[in-house]
C-alpha positions in Angstrom: 108.6 93.8 104.5 110.7 96.8 103.7 109.7 98.9 100.5 112.3 97.0 98.1 110.7 93.9 99.1 107.1 95.5 98.7 108.4 96.3 95.3 109.7 92.8 94.2 106.7 91.1 95.7 104.2 93.8 93.5 106.3 93.6 89.9 106.1 89.3 90.6 102.3 90.1 90.9 102.4 92.7 88.4 104.2 89.3 85.8 102.4 86.7 87.1 99.0 88.9 86.5 99.8 89.8 82.7 101.2 86.5 81.9 97.5 85.2 82.7 95.2 88.0 81.1 93.9 87.0 77.3 94.6 89.8 74.9 92.3 93.2 75.6 88.6 93.2 74.2 84.9 92.9 75.4 83.2 89.7 76.4 79.7 89.1 74.9 77.6 90.8 77.0 75.1 87.5 77.0 78.3 85.6 78.6 78.7 88.2 81.3 75.4 89.0 82.4 74.8 85.6 83.3 77.4 86.0 85.3 78.2 87.2 89.6 80.7 90.4 89.5 83.2 87.5 91.6 82.9 85.2 88.6 83.7 87.9 85.9 87.1 88.8 87.5 87.6 85.1 88.0 87.3 84.8 84.1 89.3 87.4 83.4 92.0 86.2 85.6 91.9 82.6 83.9 92.2 84.1 80.5 88.3 82.8 80.1 87.5 86.5 79.1 89.3 89.4 77.4 91.2 91.8 79.7 89.8 95.2 79.5 91.4 97.3 77.2 91.8 100.5 79.6 94.3 98.7 81.6 96.4 98.5 77.9 95.6 101.8 77.2 96.8 103.4 80.7 98.8 100.5 81.5 97.6 99.0 84.5 95.7 95.7 85.8 94.1 93.9 88.3 95.7 92.2 90.7 93.5 91.0 93.4 89.8 91.0 94.0 87.4 89.8 96.8 84.1 90.7 97.6 84.4 94.2 98.3 87.4 94.9 97.4 89.8 95.4 94.5 93.2 95.9 93.9 94.9 97.3 90.7 98.4 98.0 90.2 99.7 100.8 87.7 102.8 101.8 86.0 103.4 105.8 85.7 104.9 106.3 82.9 106.2 109.4 80.1 103.2 109.2 78.1 100.9 109.6 81.3 102.6 113.0 82.1 101.1 116.6 81.8 102.9 119.2 80.4 104.5 120.3 84.0 106.2 116.9 83.8 104.4 114.4 86.3 101.7 112.4 85.6 98.8 113.9 84.6 95.6 113.6 87.1 93.5 111.6 84.4 95.6 109.0 85.4 94.9 109.1 89.1 91.2 109.1 88.3 91.1 106.1 85.9 93.5 104.0 87.9 91.2 105.0 91.1 88.0 104.6 89.3 88.6 101.2 88.0 90.0 100.2 91.7 86.4 101.6 93.3 84.3 100.8 90.4 85.1 97.1 90.6 85.1 96.6 94.3 81.9 97.5 93.7 81.1 95.1 90.9 82.5 92.2 93.4 79.2 92.5 95.4 76.8 92.2 92.1 74.9 89.5 91.4 74.2 87.7 88.1 72.2 90.0 85.9 73.0 93.2 87.6 75.5 95.8 86.5 76.8 99.6 87.6 77.6 102.9 86.4 80.1 105.8 88.3 77.7 108.7 89.1 79.8 110.7 91.1 83.6 110.3 91.5 85.7 112.8 93.9 89.3 112.2 94.1 92.2 114.2 95.8 95.4 113.9 95.0 98.4 114.8 97.2 101.7 114.5 95.8 103.2 114.5 91.7 103.7 111.3 90.7 106.2 110.5 87.8 108.1 107.0 86.4 110.6 107.5 88.9 108.1 105.3 91.1 108.0 101.5 89.0 104.7 101.2 90.5 101.8 102.0 92.6 98.6 100.2 94.0 95.1 101.4 93.6 92.9 99.5 96.4 89.1 100.3 96.3 87.1 99.1 99.4 82.9 99.4 99.3 81.9 101.2 101.9 77.7 100.4 101.3 76.6 98.0 98.7 72.8 98.5 98.4 70.2 97.6 96.5 70.5 100.9 93.6 73.6 102.7 95.2 77.2 102.0 96.5 79.8 103.8 97.9 83.4 103.0 97.8 87.1 104.9 99.0 90.1 104.2 97.6 93.9 104.8 97.7 96.7 104.7 95.5 99.9 104.3 97.4 103.7 103.5 96.4 105.7 100.4 97.3 107.3 102.4 100.0 103.5 103.3 101.3 103.5 106.7 100.3 99.8 108.0 99.6 99.3 109.7 96.3 96.2 110.2 96.1 92.6 108.9 97.7 89.2 108.9 96.8 85.3 108.1 96.8 82.7 106.9 94.5 78.6 106.7 94.5 77.8 104.2 92.0 74.0 103.4 90.7 73.1 99.7 90.1 70.8 98.4 87.8 69.5 95.2 86.2 71.5 94.2 83.1 69.3 91.2 82.2 66.4 93.4 80.6 64.2 91.7 83.0 
């Protein structure tokens, strides 16, 4: 597949997901705590749960979830720039934290939650709005009872690697038991 074909496929995925998401917001905790991680994402994609507000703030959306894998897609824009004229490192970190954390979340049973304990990001090249879309692909390395680890990358439609990261997440009981 050429970079242009990849970009067109990503743009179509972006439109499809954005059209299916409900307005940004938060769901009642008692509703989401009774769902597995995968059920939460299925409900978000179906528009049954609100889209997380951070996606609107940072202009990224989840485009694919499966157990142990989460893919987010983002649009680098001028509003994400630092004073040097490139996308701020915090945008890279937020996009990767979302992909890696949600990859962990996909593995969780109902009643369990997680939080990021550590995030290590390596930014390899600058990113500007000349790149219309990037993908952050997160993949679980280990999902234990109390700790999970994941790794991820930000890539452009031409396959260029912009950043890579690892995370450690703490797993905890959300059910209150």
